[in-house]
N, C-alpha and C positions, 0 to 999 in steps of 0.2 A: 560113173564119170560126171553125170549131171549133179550128183549130190555134192561133189567136191566144188563144182562151179557155184552151186547154191550157197555153200558155206563161205566161199571166197567173196561172194556178193553180200552175204548177210553180215559178215564181220565189219566191213566199213560202215554199213548202215547203222548197226548197233553202236559202233564207236562214235559215229557222228551224232546220234541221238543222245548218247551218254555225255558227250562233250558239250552238247547244247544244253542239256539239263544241268551239268556241272557249271557251265558259264552262267546259267540262270540263277543258281544258288550263290555263286561267288559274286554275282551282281547285287544281290540283296544282302548278303552277309556283311560287307563293309558298311552298308547304310545302317544296319542295326548296331554294329560296333561303334560307328561314329556317333550314333545317337546316345550310346551308353557313355562314351568318353567325352570329356569336355574339349 
């Protein structure tokens, strides 16, 4: 039972970390693209 609770807690944490990492990449990506394009 505690394993299910652990997984239920871990999924949003990993999701938040991944979305934060994805936001970090998408923040830098447009800057590189804008640097390339006039």
